[in-house]
KOLBABA-894124 format. One record per residue (C-alpha): x, y, z; chain. Coordinates in steps of 0.2 Angstrom, whole numbers. Layout:
REM KOLBABA-894124
+-------+-------+-------+--------+
:    xx :    yy :    zz : cadena :
+-------+-------+-------+--------+
:     X :     Y :     Z :      A :
...
+-------+-------+-------+--------+
***
This chain:
REM KOLBABA-894124
+-------+-------+-------+--------+
:    xx :    yy :    zz : cadena :
+-------+-------+-------+--------+
:   501 :   377 :   364 :      A :
:   503 :   390 :   377 :      A :
:   504 :   410 :   369 :      A :
:   510 :   422 :   380 :      A :
:   506 :   434 :   367 :      A :
:   487 :   431 :   373 :      A :
:   480 :   443 :   385 :      A :
:   465 :   437 :   390 :      A :
:   456 :   445 :   404 :      A :
:   466 :   464 :   401 :      A :
:   458 :   464 :   381 :      A :
:   444 :   456 :   386 :      A :
:   441 :   470 :   400 :      A :
:   446 :   485 :   387 :      A :
:   431 :   480 :   374 :      A :
:   419 :   479 :   388 :      A :
:   424 :   497 :   394 :      A :
:   423 :   503 :   375 :      A :
:   405 :   497 :   375 :      A :
:   390 :   506 :   374 :      A :
:   382 :   497 :   386 :      A :
:   370 :   506 :   401 :      A :
:   374 :   499 :   416 :      A :
:   362 :   497 :   428 :      A :
:   373 :   486 :   441 :      A :
:   385 :   489 :   452 :      A :
:   397 :   496 :   452 :      A :
:   386 :   513 :   458 :      A :
:   398 :   525 :   451 :      A :
:   391 :   518 :   434 :      A :
:   409 :   516 :   423 :      A :
:   414 :   535 :   430 :      A :
:   399 :   545 :   427 :      A :
:   397 :   547 :   448 :      A :
:   414 :   552 :   451 :      A :
:   418 :   567 :   455 :      A :
:   426 :   579 :   441 :      A :
:   444 :   582 :   449 :      A :
:   446 :   562 :   450 :      A :
:   443 :   559 :   434 :      A :
:   454 :   574 :   427 :      A :
:   468 :   567 :   437 :      A :
:   468 :   550 :   431 :      A :
:   456 :   549 :   419 :      A :
:   440 :   542 :   412 :      A :
:   445 :   522 :   406 :      A :
:   451 :   517 :   422 :      A :
:   432 :   521 :   430 :      A :
:   425 :   510 :   413 :      A :
:   436 :   498 :   418 :      A :
:   432 :   496 :   435 :      A :
:   416 :   484 :   433 :      A :
:   407 :   471 :   443 :      A :
:   408 :   450 :   439 :      A :
:   398 :   449 :   421 :      A :
:   395 :   433 :   412 :      A :
:   406 :   438 :   398 :      A :
:   419 :   442 :   409 :      A :
:   421 :   427 :   421 :      A :
:   421 :   427 :   441 :      A :
:   435 :   424 :   451 :      A :
:   429 :   413 :   462 :      A :
:   424 :   401 :   451 :      A :
:   431 :   405 :   433 :      A :
:   428 :   395 :   419 :      A :
:   431 :   409 :   404 :      A :
:   444 :   423 :   403 :      A :
:   450 :   423 :   421 :      A :
:   453 :   404 :   420 :      A :
:   465 :   407 :   404 :      A :
:   474 :   421 :   412 :      A :
:   478 :   411 :   425 :      A :
:   482 :   395 :   417 :      A :
:   495 :   408 :   406 :      A :
:   500 :   412 :   425 :      A :
:   505 :   395 :   430 :      A :
:   513 :   389 :   415 :      A :
:   528 :   405 :   415 :      A :
:   529 :   401 :   434 :      A :
:   531 :   382 :   430 :      A :
:   518 :   376 :   439 :      A :
:   502 :   367 :   438 :      A :
:   488 :   380 :   442 :      A :
:   489 :   399 :   447 :      A :
:   477 :   409 :   459 :      A :
:   475 :   426 :   455 :      A :
:   474 :   437 :   471 :      A :
:   465 :   454 :   474 :      A :
:   469 :   454 :   491 :      A :
:   491 :   455 :   492 :      A :
:   501 :   441 :   495 :      A :
:   496 :   442 :   513 :      A :
:   481 :   432 :   507 :      A :
:   492 :   421 :   498 :      A :
:   504 :   416 :   513 :      A :
:   488 :   412 :   523 :      A :
:   476 :   404 :   511 :      A :
:   495 :   392 :   509 :      A :
:   494 :   387 :   528 :      A :
:   475 :   386 :   529 :      A :
:   475 :   373 :   512 :      A :
:   489 :   363 :   522 :      A :
:   486 :   363 :   539 :      A :
:   471 :   357 :   553 :      A :
:   468 :   365 :   569 :      A :
:   483 :   357 :   580 :      A :
:   496 :   353 :   568 :      A :
:   516 :   359 :   568 :      A :
:   521 :   370 :   554 :      A :
:   539 :   374 :   554 :      A :
:   541 :   390 :   553 :      A :
:   553 :   404 :   551 :      A :
:   554 :   416 :   567 :      A :
:   558 :   429 :   552 :      A :
:   544 :   429 :   545 :      A :
:   530 :   442 :   539 :      A :
:   516 :   444 :   550 :      A :
:   501 :   439 :   537 :      A :
:   511 :   423 :   541 :      A :
:   508 :   424 :   560 :      A :
:   488 :   428 :   554 :      A :
:   489 :   414 :   545 :      A :
:   492 :   405 :   561 :      A :
:   478 :   413 :   571 :      A :
:   466 :   408 :   559 :      A :
:   471 :   388 :   554 :      A :
:   474 :   386 :   573 :      A :
:   490 :   378 :   567 :      A :
:   508 :   374 :   578 :      A :
:   523 :   385 :   575 :      A :
:   538 :   377 :   578 :      A :
:   551 :   392 :   573 :      A :
:   570 :   392 :   567 :      A :
:   582 :   406 :   571 :      A :
:   589 :   416 :   554 :      A :
:   607 :   418 :   555 :      A :
:   614 :   433 :   559 :      A :
:   627 :   441 :   549 :      A :
:   635 :   451 :   563 :      A :
:   646 :   460 :   551 :      A :
:   630 :   474 :   548 :      A :
:   619 :   466 :   561 :      A :
:   605 :   459 :   548 :      A :
:   595 :   441 :   546 :      A :
:   601 :   433 :   530 :      A :
:   591 :   419 :   533 :      A :
:   588 :   401 :   539 :      A :
:   601 :   388 :   538 :      A :
:   601 :   370 :   528 :      A :
:   609 :   362 :   545 :      A :
:   594 :   371 :   555 :      A :
:   579 :   367 :   545 :      A :
:   586 :   351 :   541 :      A :
:   589 :   347 :   558 :      A :
:   570 :   354 :   563 :      A :
:   564 :   342 :   553 :      A :
:   573 :   329 :   560 :      A :
:   567 :   334 :   575 :      A :
:   547 :   335 :   570 :      A :
:   543 :   321 :   559 :      A :
:   527 :   325 :   566 :      A :
:   525 :   342 :   556 :      A :
:   513 :   343 :   542 :      A :
:   521 :   359 :   534 :      A :
:   537 :   370 :   532 :      A :
:   537 :   386 :   526 :      A :
:   549 :   395 :   517 :      A :
:   555 :   414 :   515 :      A :
:   564 :   412 :   495 :      A :
:   570 :   426 :   496 :      A :
:   570 :   435 :   514 :      A :
:   567 :   453 :   515 :      A :
:   587 :   455 :   513 :      A :
:   585 :   446 :   498 :      A :
:   594 :   431 :   504 :      A :
:   591 :   414 :   499 :      A :
:   598 :   396 :   506 :      A :
:   598 :   379 :   497 :      A :
:   580 :   376 :   491 :      A :
:   582 :   361 :   486 :      A :
:   589 :   351 :   496 :      A :
:   576 :   356 :   509 :      A :
:   562 :   355 :   498 :      A :
:   570 :   336 :   494 :      A :
:   572 :   331 :   511 :      A :
:   554 :   336 :   516 :      A :
:   547 :   326 :   503 :      A :
:   555 :   310 :   509 :      A :
:   548 :   315 :   525 :      A :
:   531 :   319 :   520 :      A :
:   531 :   338 :   523 :      A :
:   522 :   350 :   514 :      A :
:   535 :   363 :   508 :      A :
:   526 :   380 :   503 :      A :
:   535 :   395 :   499 :      A :
:   533 :   414 :   504 :      A :
:   540 :   421 :   489 :      A :
:   533 :   439 :   489 :      A :
:   549 :   446 :   483 :      A :
:   555 :   433 :   471 :      A :
:   544 :   435 :   453 :      A :
:   558 :   437 :   442 :      A :
:   567 :   423 :   449 :      A :
:   556 :   412 :   435 :      A :
:   563 :   422 :   422 :      A :
:   580 :   423 :   423 :      A :
:   594 :   412 :   431 :      A :
:   604 :   423 :   437 :      A :
:   594 :   424 :   452 :      A :
:   592 :   412 :   466 :      A :
:   582 :   395 :   463 :      A :
:   566 :   399 :   458 :      A :
:   552 :   386 :   472 :      A :
:   539 :   380 :   460 :      A :
:   550 :   376 :   448 :      A :
:   562 :   363 :   458 :      A :
:   546 :   356 :   467 :      A :
:   536 :   365 :   479 :      A :
:   517 :   361 :   485 :      A :
:   514 :   383 :   484 :      A :
:   521 :   396 :   484 :      A :
:   513 :   415 :   483 :      A :
:   520 :   429 :   473 :      A :
:   519 :   446 :   474 :      A :
:   519 :   452 :   455 :      A :
:   520 :   468 :   461 :      A :
:   531 :   470 :   470 :      A :
:   545 :   467 :   456 :      A :
:   535 :   460 :   440 :      A :
:   524 :   475 :   436 :      A :
:   509 :   474 :   443 :      A :
:   496 :   486 :   454 :      A :
:   498 :   485 :   472 :      A :
:   488 :   473 :   480 :      A :
:   488 :   458 :   465 :      A :
:   495 :   443 :   469 :      A :
:   498 :   424 :   461 :      A :
:   496 :   410 :   472 :      A :
:   502 :   396 :   464 :      A :
:   500 :   375 :   464 :      A :
:   509 :   359 :   461 :      A :
:   495 :   345 :   462 :      A :
:   498 :   330 :   473 :      A :
:   501 :   334 :   492 :      A :
:   487 :   348 :   494 :      A :
:   470 :   347 :   483 :      A :
:   465 :   360 :   470 :      A :
:   448 :   359 :   476 :      A :
:   454 :   360 :   495 :      A :
:   464 :   380 :   489 :      A :
:   451 :   386 :   478 :      A :
:   438 :   383 :   493 :      A :
:   451 :   391 :   504 :      A :
:   454 :   406 :   494 :      A :
:   434 :   408 :   491 :      A :
:   434 :   409 :   510 :      A :
:   442 :   426 :   511 :      A :
:   444 :   433 :   495 :      A :
:   431 :   445 :   492 :      A :
:   417 :   443 :   479 :      A :
:   418 :   458 :   470 :      A :
:   436 :   457 :   466 :      A :
:   444 :   471 :   458 :      A :
:   447 :   470 :   437 :      A :
:   459 :   482 :   440 :      A :
:   469 :   472 :   447 :      A :
:   466 :   456 :   440 :      A :
:   470 :   464 :   424 :      A :
:   485 :   471 :   431 :      A :
:   490 :   454 :   434 :      A :
:   487 :   449 :   417 :      A :
:   497 :   462 :   408 :      A :
:   511 :   460 :   418 :      A :
:   512 :   441 :   413 :      A :
:   511 :   443 :   396 :      A :
:   525 :   462 :   396 :      A :
:   537 :   449 :   405 :      A :
:   532 :   434 :   395 :      A :
:   535 :   442 :   380 :      A :
:   549 :   454 :   384 :      A :
:   564 :   445 :   391 :      A :
:   574 :   463 :   389 :      A :
:   565 :   468 :   403 :      A :
:   572 :   456 :   417 :      A :
:   589 :   459 :   408 :      A :
:   589 :   477 :   410 :      A :
:   585 :   473 :   430 :      A :
:   601 :   464 :   429 :      A :
:   613 :   478 :   422 :      A :
:   606 :   490 :   431 :      A :
:   608 :   481 :   447 :      A :
:   627 :   477 :   442 :      A :
:   630 :   495 :   438 :      A :
:   624 :   499 :   455 :      A :
:   634 :   489 :   465 :      A :
:   648 :   493 :   456 :      A :
:   647 :   510 :   457 :      A :
:   642 :   511 :   476 :      A :
:   655 :   498 :   479 :      A :
:   670 :   511 :   471 :      A :
:   666 :   522 :   486 :      A :
:   679 :   523 :   499 :      A :
:   664 :   523 :   513 :      A :
:   650 :   512 :   508 :      A :
:   646 :   493 :   502 :      A :
:   635 :   483 :   495 :      A :
:   629 :   467 :   507 :      A :
:   628 :   454 :   495 :      A :
:   636 :   436 :   494 :      A :
:   651 :   439 :   488 :      A :
:   656 :   447 :   506 :      A :
:   665 :   437 :   515 :      A :
:   656 :   438 :   529 :      A :
:   642 :   428 :   522 :      A :
:   640 :   411 :   522 :      A :
:   643 :   401 :   505 :      A :
:   626 :   392 :   506 :      A :
:   619 :   409 :   503 :      A :
:   614 :   416 :   488 :      A :
:   606 :   436 :   485 :      A :
:   594 :   444 :   472 :      A :
:   607 :   457 :   466 :      A :
:   589 :   469 :   461 :      A :
:   590 :   468 :   482 :      A :
:   603 :   485 :   482 :      A :
:   606 :   484 :   499 :      A :
:   621 :   495 :   505 :      A :
:   630 :   497 :   521 :      A :
:   629 :   514 :   526 :      A :
:   641 :   513 :   544 :      A :
:   655 :   522 :   539 :      A :
:   647 :   537 :   535 :      A :
:   644 :   541 :   554 :      A :
:   625 :   539 :   552 :      A :
:   612 :   525 :   556 :      A :
:   603 :   516 :   540 :      A :
:   587 :   526 :   548 :      A :
:   596 :   543 :   547 :      A :
:   603 :   538 :   529 :      A :
:   583 :   533 :   525 :      A :
:   576 :   550 :   531 :      A :
:   592 :   558 :   522 :      A :
:   588 :   552 :   503 :      A :
:   572 :   557 :   506 :      A :
:   573 :   576 :   513 :      A :
:   588 :   579 :   504 :      A :
:   589 :   570 :   488 :      A :
:   569 :   567 :   485 :      A :
:   572 :   548 :   485 :      A :
:   562 :   534 :   490 :      A :
:   571 :   519 :   499 :      A :
:   562 :   503 :   502 :      A :
:   570 :   502 :   522 :      A :
:   582 :   508 :   533 :      A :
:   590 :   497 :   548 :      A :
:   605 :   500 :   561 :      A :
:   618 :   500 :   546 :      A :
:   611 :   498 :   532 :      A :
:   601 :   504 :   520 :      A :
:   588 :   495 :   506 :      A :
:   583 :   501 :   488 :      A :
:   573 :   488 :   475 :      A :
:   579 :   488 :   457 :      A :
:   563 :   483 :   447 :      A :
:   557 :   482 :   430 :      A :
:   551 :   499 :   431 :      A :
:   568 :   507 :   433 :      A :
:   578 :   515 :   421 :      A :
:   597 :   522 :   417 :      A :
:   592 :   537 :   422 :      A :
:   582 :   533 :   438 :      A :
:   599 :   522 :   447 :      A :
:   611 :   537 :   442 :      A :
:   601 :   547 :   452 :      A :
:   602 :   535 :   464 :      A :
:   621 :   532 :   462 :      A :
:   621 :   549 :   462 :      A :
:   616 :   552 :   481 :      A :
:   624 :   540 :   486 :      A :
:   643 :   551 :   478 :      A :
:   637 :   565 :   487 :      A :
:   633 :   555 :   506 :      A :
:   650 :   548 :   504 :      A :
:   659 :   566 :   500 :      A :
:   649 :   575 :   513 :      A :
:   652 :   562 :   527 :      A :
:   670 :   557 :   522 :      A :
:   679 :   562 :   538 :      A :
:   665 :   552 :   549 :      A :
:   669 :   536 :   560 :      A :
:   661 :   520 :   558 :      A :
:   646 :   517 :   568 :      A :
:   647 :   503 :   580 :      A :
:   638 :   486 :   575 :      A :
:   624 :   481 :   586 :      A :
:   623 :   470 :   599 :      A :
:   612 :   456 :   591 :      A :
:   606 :   444 :   605 :      A :
:   597 :   434 :   595 :      A :
:   583 :   431 :   605 :      A :
:   571 :   414 :   605 :      A :
:   556 :   420 :   617 :      A :
:   547 :   409 :   628 :      A :
:   532 :   402 :   620 :      A :
:   516 :   399 :   633 :      A :
:   503 :   401 :   620 :      A :
:   500 :   395 :   599 :      A :
:   495 :   410 :   592 :      A :
:   478 :   407 :   592 :      A :
:   475 :   404 :   610 :      A :
:   485 :   421 :   615 :      A :
:   477 :   430 :   600 :      A :
:   458 :   424 :   607 :      A :
:   462 :   425 :   624 :      A :
:   456 :   438 :   638 :      A :
:   468 :   453 :   636 :      A :
:   474 :   470 :   642 :      A :
:   485 :   484 :   638 :      A :
:   497 :   489 :   650 :      A :
:   515 :   499 :   649 :      A :
:   527 :   491 :   642 :      A :
:   539 :   496 :   656 :      A :
:   530 :   483 :   666 :      A :
:   525 :   469 :   652 :      A :
:   541 :   460 :   657 :      A :
:   537 :   441 :   661 :      A :
:   520 :   443 :   653 :      A :
:   512 :   435 :   639 :      A :
:   509 :   444 :   620 :      A :
:   493 :   445 :   617 :      A :
:   495 :   454 :   598 :      A :
:   508 :   455 :   587 :      A :
:   520 :   469 :   588 :      A :
:   531 :   473 :   573 :      A :
:   541 :   487 :   566 :      A :
:   534 :   490 :   547 :      A :
:   541 :   489 :   534 :      A :
:   546 :   475 :   535 :      A :
:   533 :   468 :   543 :      A :
:   544 :   455 :   554 :      A :
:   536 :   452 :   571 :      A :
:   547 :   459 :   586 :      A :
:   532 :   448 :   597 :      A :
:   519 :   436 :   592 :      A :
:   505 :   431 :   601 :      A :
:   509 :   417 :   616 :      A :
:   527 :   423 :   617 :      A :
:   534 :   429 :   636 :      A :
:   541 :   445 :   633 :      A :
:   559 :   447 :   638 :      A :
:   567 :   462 :   643 :      A :
:   578 :   464 :   630 :      A :
:   563 :   463 :   617 :      A :
:   556 :   479 :   629 :      A :
:   574 :   487 :   625 :      A :
:   574 :   483 :   608 :      A :
:   555 :   490 :   601 :      A :
:   560 :   506 :   613 :      A :
:   575 :   507 :   603 :      A :
:   564 :   506 :   588 :      A :
:   554 :   520 :   594 :      A :
:   568 :   532 :   598 :      A :
:   574 :   529 :   580 :      A :
:   556 :   536 :   574 :      A :
:   551 :   519 :   564 :      A :
:   533 :   513 :   566 :      A :
:   528 :   500 :   575 :      A :
:   514 :   492 :   573 :      A :
:   504 :   481 :   585 :      A :
:   503 :   496 :   600 :      A :
:   498 :   513 :   604 :      A :
:   504 :   528 :   613 :      A :
:   496 :   537 :   627 :      A :
:   508 :   545 :   638 :      A :
:   517 :   531 :   639 :      A :
:   519 :   516 :   627 :      A :
:   503 :   501 :   628 :      A :
:   504 :   484 :   623 :      A :
:   491 :   470 :   625 :      A :
:   495 :   457 :   634 :      A :
:   485 :   438 :   640 :      A :
:   476 :   444 :   655 :      A :
:   483 :   424 :   661 :      A :
:   501 :   425 :   667 :      A :
+-------+-------+-------+--------+
***
């Protein structure tokens, strides 16, 4: 009988930290004795007493048989899966482990083009061949809402030799599509279904959210428990349902890339977060209430509106995660980039993201009525501050579909050089270029660089966005393959 009141790993770690053991193993700070006093004085000494190495009584993440195994079994139960694997390198490793578990070199994987950079790196590592599905664009605010059921099923029909399908649930902006129809159709064609569910931990905890993938039959999913579930940054869980991918293959793949010195602080935070979510369902109810409160208050403002699945310009097939507060700020006469910066500089509010016409805030288990009210008051003040502004124009979205000349792996390992982006049109990208956040690539290794991509890149630079995959040395330099 599963008892979610148990906290096997967390409680074992706390007990060990209280012991009188004299350590002659690693880590070398010896339960905090070798740490600078300033650090200890700021964070407290117990955190260092819990920072230990794998010990017999504390189990081993590479081959769990004790308290880690029990903690993973409890997580598997909460998240409706046959197996759960604790990860200490974030969902980046989870997404890559899914791809490596499912794919062999040269096999096809159907994948959204708006996927996170970790998936592209998974293609480089695995040698899998991507078949991209391009997301639908909400032209009203210039963002992608996801890949449609029609486009996904069509991709399956046109690539019945594909080995796997990767789905986002939800997208970075919080949109999900009809997951069950896609999963069932893929399985009818013997295609493995992998789900990047990094932003969907809470989907498993209340029916008010979009469907959770493992509950309706996905083969594997990655959850960033730290994003919305309350664990420490870099801690995630990889979920697995038996049938299409052997669990032994998953364990072997994880052990190839995961450190053999896994942080017990990260693992214990996963265990205690699972316990907290499972035994305090009012946490999620509070998220729902606060999200609805925020949406209602912001929608009262004449020049602001929340973007979700109730808007007329979003197709009925999409559902939206209410905890993702996506706000159209175009009627303030400012871009989302500018409002993002204004909220930080003038109101001391840190949002998740700013785009051309929208900003994104995330409401989670750590929020209160006070914190959400602070955000609402800031939006109210901005609404009054810019009440006579003209709306920012809707950005042109050309839905670029770059030509592909090489697989991501071929391009990544090809002989490359750096050139000025201004003269890069027609060259083949040798590395990813992305805006962070959200980490969705503008260019993928192996794609032909177009004039439109160059223009979009320079636009982001103009707005001061952080661009990863290039460097500035007087001019903007990007990596391209020497072979044209």
